[in-house]
ZASEPA-91990 format. One record per residue (C-alpha): residue in one letter; z, y, x. Coordinates in steps of 0.001 Angstrom, whole numbers, plus 500000, padded with zeros to 6 digits. Layout:
# residues N
@res->A; pz->Z; py->Y; px->X
...
//
This chain:
# residues 347
@res->M; pz->538498; py->542592; px->445820
@res->M; pz->538634; py->542354; px->449631
@res->D; pz->539236; py->538993; px->451266
@res->M; pz->542489; py->539452; px->453208
@res->T; pz->541679; py->536566; px->455586
@res->S; pz->538932; py->538511; px->457311
@res->S; pz->539067; py->541716; px->459286
@res->K; pz->537159; py->544866; px->458485
@res->D; pz->534399; py->544167; px->460962
@res->G; pz->533766; py->540684; px->459533
@res->Q; pz->535315; py->538792; px->462459
@res->S; pz->537856; py->536020; px->462117
@res->P; pz->541480; py->536996; px->462651
@res->P; pz->542993; py->536307; px->466058
@res->N; pz->545043; py->533331; px->464854
@res->S; pz->542029; py->531415; px->463473
@res->K; pz->541050; py->528161; px->465200
@res->K; pz->538096; py->528287; px->467625
@res->T; pz->536020; py->525345; px->468850
@res->S; pz->536771; py->524833; px->472521
@res->K; pz->533841; py->524334; px->474905
@res->K; pz->536062; py->522875; px->477576
@res->P; pz->534822; py->519369; px->478541
@res->K; pz->536995; py->516435; px->477707
@res->Y; pz->539165; py->515436; px->480609
@res->S; pz->538150; py->512344; px->482549
@res->K; pz->538638; py->511169; px->486105
@res->F; pz->534859; py->511076; px->486538
@res->S; pz->534286; py->514705; px->485461
@res->Q; pz->537206; py->515891; px->487576
@res->Q; pz->536094; py->513800; px->490588
@res->E; pz->539362; py->511913; px->490716
@res->L; pz->537900; py->508420; px->490934
@res->P; pz->538950; py->506314; px->493935
@res->A; pz->536677; py->506914; px->496933
@res->W; pz->536289; py->505566; px->500419
@res->K; pz->536954; py->508380; px->502864
@res->P; pz->536459; py->506929; px->506336
@res->I; pz->537749; py->508702; px->509401
@res->L; pz->535034; py->508633; px->512062
@res->T; pz->537088; py->508004; px->515143
@res->P; pz->535326; py->507706; px->518532
@res->G; pz->535859; py->503949; px->518485
@res->W; pz->534146; py->503512; px->515122
@res->V; pz->531195; py->505747; px->516083
@res->I; pz->530623; py->504018; px->519422
@res->A; pz->530923; py->500544; px->517858
@res->T; pz->528454; py->501424; px->515079
@res->F; pz->525794; py->502754; px->517457
@res->T; pz->526274; py->499759; px->519771
@res->A; pz->525914; py->497277; px->516902
@res->I; pz->522691; py->498941; px->515702
@res->G; pz->521239; py->498804; px->519200
@res->I; pz->522216; py->495156; px->519753
@res->I; pz->520635; py->494119; px->516421
@res->F; pz->517494; py->496263; px->516463
@res->I; pz->516312; py->495730; px->520050
@res->P; pz->515922; py->491904; px->519780
@res->I; pz->514138; py->492300; px->516445
@res->G; pz->511746; py->494820; px->518020
@res->L; pz->511035; py->492551; px->520990
@res->A; pz->510409; py->489570; px->518704
@res->S; pz->508070; py->491649; px->516530
@res->L; pz->506069; py->492877; px->519538
@res->F; pz->505843; py->489361; px->520976
@res->S; pz->504656; py->487972; px->517645
@res->S; pz->502117; py->490780; px->517204
@res->G; pz->500763; py->490111; px->520685
@res->K; pz->499993; py->486502; px->519738
@res->V; pz->497666; py->487616; px->516933
@res->V; pz->493998; py->487174; px->517867
@res->E; pz->491792; py->489841; px->516338
@res->A; pz->488110; py->490729; px->516617
@res->E; pz->486381; py->493621; px->514895
@res->F; pz->482765; py->494755; px->514734
@res->R; pz->481412; py->498038; px->513454
@res->Y; pz->478074; py->497340; px->511817
@res->D; pz->477130; py->500361; px->509708
@res->E; pz->475184; py->501775; px->512673
@res->T; pz->474006; py->498569; px->514365
@res->C; pz->472483; py->497339; px->511096
@res->L; pz->470146; py->500355; px->511012
@res->S; pz->466838; py->500040; px->512798
@res->P; pz->465615; py->503169; px->514644
@res->D; pz->462937; py->503916; px->512033
@res->V; pz->465477; py->504148; px->509161
@res->A; pz->468461; py->505598; px->511045
@res->K; pz->467165; py->509147; px->510531
@res->D; pz->467431; py->508804; px->506760
@res->A; pz->470118; py->506190; px->506219
@res->V; pz->470957; py->507380; px->502694
@res->A; pz->467411; py->506805; px->501441
@res->Y; pz->467371; py->503421; px->503161
@res->I; pz->470605; py->502201; px->501587
@res->K; pz->469585; py->503430; px->498110
@res->S; pz->466177; py->501797; px->498180
@res->D; pz->465720; py->498501; px->496318
@res->T; pz->462783; py->497450; px->498494
@res->T; pz->464242; py->497662; px->502005
@res->N; pz->465585; py->494606; px->503800
@res->K; pz->469282; py->495197; px->504416
@res->T; pz->469999; py->491962; px->506252
@res->C; pz->471137; py->492088; px->509866
@res->T; pz->472454; py->489492; px->512290
@res->H; pz->475299; py->489786; px->514767
@res->K; pz->476126; py->487163; px->517396
@res->W; pz->479662; py->486839; px->518677
@res->I; pz->481155; py->484553; px->521318
@res->V; pz->484794; py->483632; px->520670
@res->E; pz->486930; py->484796; px->523606
@res->Q; pz->490289; py->483385; px->522438
@res->K; pz->490991; py->480401; px->520255
@res->M; pz->491597; py->481380; px->516649
@res->Q; pz->493620; py->478843; px->514710
@res->A; pz->492938; py->478377; px->511021
@res->P; pz->493190; py->480075; px->508693
@res->V; pz->491090; py->482897; px->510134
@res->F; pz->491245; py->485857; px->507754
@res->I; pz->488105; py->487915; px->507149
@res->Y; pz->488576; py->491584; px->506284
@res->Y; pz->486228; py->494465; px->505654
@res->Q; pz->487465; py->497809; px->506919
@res->L; pz->486356; py->501157; px->505521
@res->E; pz->487050; py->504504; px->507163
@res->N; pz->486872; py->508024; px->505744
@res->Y; pz->487089; py->506516; px->502263
@res->Y; pz->489680; py->508229; px->500044
@res->Q; pz->490713; py->505693; px->497425
@res->N; pz->493872; py->507761; px->496947
@res->H; pz->491995; py->510668; px->495330
@res->R; pz->493729; py->511634; px->492095
@res->R; pz->490669; py->511367; px->489845
@res->Y; pz->489571; py->508109; px->491453
@res->V; pz->492973; py->506432; px->491100
@res->K; pz->493216; py->507383; px->487411
@res->S; pz->489700; py->506175; px->486597
@res->R; pz->490661; py->502826; px->485018
@res->N; pz->492187; py->501498; px->481820
@res->D; pz->494885; py->498897; px->482415
@res->K; pz->495068; py->497854; px->478743
@res->Q; pz->491372; py->497022; px->478755
@res->L; pz->491796; py->494898; px->481893
@res->W; pz->494599; py->492872; px->480327
@res->R; pz->493818; py->492424; px->476610
@res->K; pz->490567; py->491322; px->475020
@res->S; pz->491404; py->493312; px->471887
@res->A; pz->491428; py->496513; px->473963
@res->E; pz->487885; py->496319; px->475346
@res->L; pz->486899; py->499368; px->473274
@res->Q; pz->489565; py->501453; px->475010
@res->T; pz->487780; py->503373; px->477756
@res->D; pz->490157; py->506299; px->478101
@res->H; pz->490261; py->507935; px->481566
@res->C; pz->487095; py->506046; px->482620
@res->D; pz->484548; py->508875; px->482307
@res->P; pz->481764; py->508953; px->483518
@res->V; pz->481674; py->505143; px->483797
@res->D; pz->483057; py->504378; px->480350
@res->K; pz->480058; py->503533; px->478170
@res->T; pz->476407; py->502663; px->478499
@res->E; pz->473628; py->504946; px->477343
@res->G; pz->473749; py->503055; px->474051
@res->K; pz->477463; py->503927; px->473678
@res->E; pz->478568; py->500335; px->474359
@res->P; pz->481918; py->500003; px->476172
@res->I; pz->481836; py->498935; px->479809
@res->V; pz->484315; py->496247; px->480858
@res->P; pz->485875; py->496884; px->483342
@res->C; pz->485369; py->500622; px->483067
@res->G; pz->486118; py->503379; px->485551
@res->L; pz->485099; py->504520; px->489001
@res->I; pz->487275; py->502018; px->490878
@res->A; pz->485567; py->498948; px->489450
@res->W; pz->482162; py->500667; px->489494
@res->S; pz->482397; py->501372; px->493250
@res->M; pz->483367; py->497800; px->494176
@res->F; pz->482433; py->496725; px->497715
@res->N; pz->479240; py->494637; px->497789
@res->D; pz->478487; py->493797; px->501422
@res->T; pz->478389; py->490047; px->502080
@res->Y; pz->478951; py->487945; px->505194
@res->K; pz->477872; py->484451; px->506242
@res->F; pz->479112; py->482652; px->509355
@res->S; pz->477479; py->479758; px->511138
@res->I; pz->477918; py->477730; px->514341
@res->D; pz->474922; py->475813; px->515726
@res->N; pz->473051; py->476402; px->512469
@res->K; pz->475948; py->474953; px->510460
@res->D; pz->477470; py->477284; px->507896
@res->L; pz->481197; py->477916; px->507997
@res->T; pz->482788; py->477699; px->504574
@res->I; pz->484497; py->480899; px->503435
@res->N; pz->487378; py->480277; px->501052
@res->K; pz->487676; py->483128; px->498560
@res->K; pz->490475; py->481587; px->496504
@res->N; pz->493968; py->483112; px->496452
@res->I; pz->492935; py->486255; px->498318
@res->A; pz->494479; py->488481; px->495632
@res->W; pz->498138; py->489022; px->494791
@res->G; pz->499467; py->486486; px->492292
@res->S; pz->501240; py->489247; px->490365
@res->D; pz->497925; py->491069; px->489887
@res->K; pz->496097; py->487936; px->488723
@res->N; pz->498813; py->486910; px->486259
@res->S; pz->500040; py->490273; px->484978
@res->K; pz->497238; py->492845; px->485242
@res->F; pz->493944; py->491034; px->484603
@res->G; pz->493477; py->488992; px->481439
@res->H; pz->492411; py->485350; px->481234
@res->E; pz->490372; py->486117; px->478114
@res->V; pz->488776; py->489367; px->479289
@res->Y; pz->485192; py->489010; px->480544
@res->P; pz->482914; py->491613; px->482154
@res->K; pz->480653; py->493312; px->479669
@res->N; pz->477850; py->495840; px->480250
@res->F; pz->479060; py->496164; px->483859
@res->Q; pz->476662; py->497976; px->486236
@res->S; pz->474186; py->498399; px->483380
@res->G; pz->474833; py->502039; px->482515
@res->G; pz->473130; py->505177; px->483746
@res->L; pz->474994; py->504929; px->487051
@res->I; pz->474646; py->501890; px->489282
@res->G; pz->477430; py->501529; px->491814
@res->G; pz->478521; py->498588; px->493964
@res->A; pz->478868; py->494869; px->493327
@res->K; pz->478036; py->493068; px->490101
@res->L; pz->480338; py->490638; px->488278
@res->N; pz->479706; py->487242; px->486743
@res->E; pz->479982; py->487737; px->482981
@res->S; pz->480965; py->484096; px->482429
@res->V; pz->484096; py->484362; px->484622
@res->P; pz->487261; py->486078; px->483288
@res->L; pz->488658; py->489055; px->485165
@res->S; pz->491743; py->487080; px->486215
@res->E; pz->489473; py->484880; px->488358
@res->Q; pz->487332; py->487689; px->489804
@res->E; pz->489458; py->487979; px->492933
@res->D; pz->487089; py->490288; px->494824
@res->L; pz->487490; py->492767; px->491972
@res->I; pz->491275; py->492363; px->491895
@res->V; pz->491534; py->492980; px->495651
@res->W; pz->489319; py->496054; px->495423
@res->M; pz->491224; py->497579; px->492500
@res->R; pz->494506; py->497617; px->494409
@res->T; pz->493713; py->501069; px->495772
@res->A; pz->494614; py->502008; px->499334
@res->A; pz->496956; py->504868; px->500240
@res->L; pz->495144; py->505948; px->503412
@res->P; pz->491483; py->506807; px->504130
@res->T; pz->491229; py->503917; px->506629
@res->F; pz->492033; py->500562; px->505078
@res->R; pz->491275; py->496852; px->505189
@res->K; pz->490785; py->494483; px->502294
@res->L; pz->490684; py->490706; px->502399
@res->Y; pz->487221; py->489183; px->501957
@res->G; pz->488043; py->485506; px->502477
@res->K; pz->489357; py->482851; px->504870
@res->I; pz->487765; py->480433; px->507319
@res->E; pz->489695; py->477175; px->507085
@res->S; pz->488636; py->475751; px->510474
@res->D; pz->489603; py->476643; px->514048
@res->L; pz->487305; py->478794; px->516164
@res->E; pz->487284; py->477495; px->519738
@res->V; pz->486762; py->479468; px->522927
@res->N; pz->483059; py->480041; px->523775
@res->D; pz->481915; py->479147; px->520261
@res->E; pz->478853; py->481222; px->519452
@res->I; pz->479205; py->482554; px->515917
@res->E; pz->476189; py->483941; px->514110
@res->I; pz->477160; py->486457; px->511440
@res->L; pz->474612; py->487273; px->508756
@res->I; pz->475493; py->490615; px->507165
@res->Q; pz->474037; py->491977; px->503955
@res->N; pz->474447; py->495726; px->504470
@res->N; pz->474443; py->496998; px->500867
@res->Y; pz->477399; py->499355; px->500521
@res->N; pz->476589; py->503057; px->500741
@res->T; pz->478997; py->504724; px->503171
@res->Y; pz->476292; py->506859; px->504779
@res->E; pz->476387; py->509486; px->502043
@res->F; pz->479963; py->510522; px->502894
@res->Q; pz->479943; py->509711; px->506649
@res->G; pz->482049; py->506605; px->506157
@res->R; pz->482264; py->503697; px->508581
@res->K; pz->482272; py->499946; px->507996
@res->K; pz->483795; py->497223; px->510129
@res->L; pz->484110; py->493468; px->509896
@res->V; pz->487464; py->492133; px->511121
@res->L; pz->488511; py->488550; px->511863
@res->S; pz->492193; py->487953; px->512481
@res->T; pz->494822; py->485243; px->512737
@res->T; pz->498413; py->485732; px->511570
@res->T; pz->501966; py->484942; px->512678
@res->W; pz->505327; py->485027; px->510892
@res->I; pz->505185; py->488829; px->510949
@res->G; pz->501662; py->488930; px->509493
@res->G; pz->498676; py->490517; px->511234
@res->K; pz->498594; py->492659; px->514350
@res->N; pz->501143; py->495435; px->513909
@res->R; pz->502747; py->497006; px->516978
@res->F; pz->504266; py->499887; px->515023
@res->L; pz->507070; py->497816; px->513500
@res->G; pz->508230; py->496476; px->516861
@res->V; pz->508014; py->499894; px->518523
@res->A; pz->509977; py->501454; px->515660
@res->Y; pz->512797; py->498905; px->515993
@res->L; pz->512906; py->499402; px->519775
@res->C; pz->513017; py->503194; px->519460
@res->V; pz->515841; py->503166; px->516918
@res->G; pz->517801; py->500525; px->518844
@res->G; pz->517301; py->502275; px->522194
@res->L; pz->518296; py->505649; px->520764
@res->S; pz->521437; py->504113; px->519250
@res->L; pz->522464; py->502555; px->522576
@res->F; pz->521783; py->505844; px->524340
@res->C; pz->524048; py->507660; px->521854
@res->A; pz->526742; py->505007; px->522277
@res->I; pz->526692; py->505373; px->526084
@res->G; pz->526687; py->509154; px->525773
@res->F; pz->529733; py->509134; px->523489
@res->I; pz->531547; py->506729; px->525828
@res->L; pz->530971; py->509012; px->528815
@res->L; pz->531968; py->512064; px->526816
@res->Y; pz->535142; py->510344; px->525599
@res->V; pz->536084; py->509233; px->529129
@res->V; pz->535199; py->512446; px->531013
@res->K; pz->536439; py->514992; px->528495
@res->P; pz->538613; py->513316; px->525850
@res->R; pz->539981; py->515224; px->522880
@res->P; pz->543131; py->514210; px->520985
@res->L; pz->542548; py->512912; px->517476
@res->G; pz->544164; py->514879; px->514689
@res->D; pz->546967; py->513399; px->512587
@res->P; pz->545320; py->511787; px->509510
@res->S; pz->548481; py->512401; px->507472
@res->Y; pz->547508; py->516071; px->507240
@res->L; pz->544235; py->515325; px->505474
@res->S; pz->544176; py->516631; px->501919
@res->W; pz->543771; py->513222; px->500290
@res->N; pz->546732; py->511829; px->502265
@res->R; pz->549133; py->514622; px->501368
@res->N; pz->551397; py->514751; px->498327
@res->P; pz->549608; py->516795; px->495613
@res->G; pz->552940; py->518369; px->494728
@res->I; pz->553192; py->520150; px->498091
@res->L; pz->549603; py->521423; px->498161
@res->K; pz->549378; py->525156; px->497827
//
């Protein structure tokens, strides 16, 4: 017997209920929430541009003045540390375990440098931002002792030839910078403070207090610096500084601090151990000594940027003033704007 509630073609009759796909009404979905709809009158525009200029220009001048007070000295030594007989084959020289890689540079202080004097090493044409290089680490292994067997993403510097895990693993740690510097005045060594050169957040949240280096630089590949296996990773600040990878191919990293003033005409003797291999990829190495101010190190870009934005804003403000005075235009009646009119009379 045929079911009378269905049609011949199997479809529901016209009067059956259908599920509506219409969204539930809300002021948010219908864009009826209260909104600020400012009217950009000439007065408001001119005042805004003027305020930006008045605020930004003094900040830019203060930044430039502060940057100019920073005393900075830099020395490129990757070429000067090569004697003429090894300069023709620098790669073989830097890879050899028998060559003497020590060189001396003498520098006379031209401007007084007040303590602390920050020591940086600068590398150029070095792409720490390469995708495979940046990923070559295991953050869990760096933080937890129980995760030392986790060497994911660390290939080819993940395990020794005997399949023992390397801690810390990965190309970033493996390629750690290993040049060293010693400073002396009148045959008296200057103490280099290497404490608190890394970010506190990195020391406390990314490198474990109970994680110690293990099998590091003992695999088939030998890279840069070695680590003290009796010191936890949270206290290996040279490693922590190095593993905060740089975004650009030219970068500086903090090596240490000199806690005494350097006076004018002081003759500083710098003993450099030139170990790091930048010759294979045409990289360059520099040693940088710098003081700081409230804005940090030498940085003219910030001050110039503030001056450019502030100057452009004042120029726009003056231009709008002249345009408003020379060729004014009447402002429309705001009551005719759609959100000011009665919805009942909108058509």
